[in-house]
C-alpha positions as CSV (number, residue, x, y, z in Angstrom):
1,M,0.0,0.0,0.0
2,A,1.1,3.5,-0.7
3,I,-0.3,7.0,-0.4
4,A,-0.7,9.4,-3.4
5,T,-2.0,12.7,-2.1
6,S,-2.6,16.2,-3.4
7,A,-2.4,17.5,0.2
8,W,0.3,20.1,0.9
9,I,3.5,18.6,2.2
10,E,3.1,20.6,5.4
11,M,-0.3,19.1,6.1
12,L,1.1,15.7,5.3
13,E,4.0,16.1,7.7
14,T,1.6,17.1,10.5
15,L,-0.6,14.0,9.8
16,K,2.5,11.7,9.8
17,A,3.6,13.1,13.1
18,C,0.2,12.5,14.7
19,H,-0.4,9.1,13.1
20,S,3.1,7.6,12.7
21,K,2.0,4.0,13.4
22,T,-0.6,4.2,10.6
23,F,1.8,5.8,8.2
24,S,4.4,3.2,8.9
25,L,2.1,0.6,7.2
26,F,2.6,2.3,3.8
27,H,5.4,1.4,1.4
28,H,5.9,5.0,0.3
29,I,4.1,8.4,-0.1
30,V,3.9,10.5,-3.2
31,A,2.9,14.1,-2.4
32,G,1.7,15.8,-5.6
33,D,2.6,19.3,-4.6
34,S,6.3,18.6,-4.0
35,D,7.2,15.5,-6.0
36,P,9.2,16.5,-9.1
37,E,8.0,13.5,-11.1
38,V,4.3,14.6,-10.7
39,I,4.0,17.1,-13.5
40,E,0.2,17.7,-13.4
41,G,-2.2,17.3,-10.5
42,K,-5.4,15.4,-10.4
43,P,-7.4,14.8,-12.6
44,S,-4.2,14.0,-14.5
45,P,-3.1,10.4,-13.8
46,D,0.5,11.5,-13.1
47,I,0.4,11.0,-9.3
48,F,-1.0,7.5,-9.5
49,L,1.3,6.4,-12.2
50,V,4.3,7.7,-10.3
51,C,3.1,6.0,-7.1
52,A,2.7,2.7,-8.8
53,S,6.1,2.9,-10.4
54,R,7.8,3.1,-7.0
55,F,6.7,-0.3,-5.8
56,D,9.2,-3.1,-6.2
57,G,8.3,-4.7,-9.5
58,A,6.2,-1.7,-10.5
59,P,2.7,-3.3,-11.0
60,P,0.8,-2.5,-14.1
61,P,-1.9,0.1,-13.6
62,E,-4.6,-2.5,-14.2
63,E,-3.5,-4.3,-11.0
64,C,-3.7,-1.1,-8.9
65,L,-6.7,-0.1,-6.7
66,V,-7.2,3.5,-5.7
67,F,-9.3,4.8,-2.8
68,E,-10.6,8.3,-3.3
69,D,-13.0,10.8,-1.8
70,A,-12.8,13.4,-4.6
71,P,-14.2,13.3,-8.1
72,S,-11.0,14.6,-9.6
73,G,-9.1,11.7,-7.9
74,V,-11.5,9.1,-9.3
75,L,-11.1,10.6,-12.8
76,A,-7.3,10.5,-12.3
77,A,-7.4,6.9,-11.4
78,K,-9.6,6.1,-14.4
79,R,-7.2,7.9,-16.7
80,A,-4.4,5.9,-15.2
81,K,-6.3,2.7,-16.1
82,M,-6.7,1.9,-12.4
83,Q,-9.8,0.8,-10.5
84,A,-11.2,3.4,-8.0
85,V,-13.2,2.8,-4.8
86,M,-14.9,6.1,-3.9
87,V,-15.8,7.2,-0.4
88,P,-17.5,10.4,-1.3
89,E,-18.7,13.4,0.7
90,S,-22.5,13.5,0.8
91,M,-22.5,16.5,-1.5
92,V,-20.9,14.6,-4.4
93,T,-23.5,14.1,-7.1
94,Q,-24.5,10.8,-8.7
95,D,-22.8,11.6,-12.0
96,Y,-19.4,11.9,-10.3
97,R,-20.1,8.7,-8.3
98,D,-20.8,6.8,-11.5
99,Q,-17.2,7.2,-12.6
100,A,-15.9,5.0,-9.8
101,T,-15.6,1.2,-9.9
102,L,-17.3,1.0,-6.5
103,V,-18.8,3.6,-4.2
104,I,-19.0,2.9,-0.4
105,K,-20.1,5.1,2.5
106,S,-17.1,4.2,4.7
107,L,-13.8,2.4,4.4
108,E,-15.3,-0.1,6.9
109,D,-17.7,-1.2,4.1
110,F,-14.8,-2.2,1.8
111,C,-14.7,-6.0,1.1
112,P,-11.2,-6.8,-0.2
113,E,-12.4,-10.2,-1.5
114,D,-14.4,-8.3,-4.2
115,F,-11.1,-7.3,-5.7
116,G,-9.3,-10.5,-5.3
117,L,-7.5,-9.4,-2.2
118,P,-7.1,-11.4,1.0
119,S,-9.9,-10.9,3.6
120,Y,-9.2,-9.0,6.8
C-alpha cells in the first residue's frame, strides 16, 4: 500500500507526526505538490502512475486499486487505467459517483475479496 495525495506537504507532515503508526504501514508516499515526477495534478493520472512505479516490480496500472474521496481523484485513477473505490462526501452528485468502480459510505464497508485481495 502507498499514499498518493494532493495534500500540501506541510499538512502531510503534520498528519504523519500524529499518526506515525498508521503511516508506517505504507510502502511509500507521493505528495503531488512537492514531488518532481508529478507534472500535473489530479485529474491527470500522473500522481497514481508515479506512485505505482515506486513499488518493487512496479505493478501495471490494471493491477492497482485507488481509494478516493474526490471526483478529480476518481477521474485521475480512471485515466491511469486503475480501479477506483470512492468514499465520497455526501454533496458529491451521482454523475461523479458513477465514474468510480465502486462507491462505499465508509472504508469499513470495503470488502477486499471483491477485488481478489485477502480478507481481513
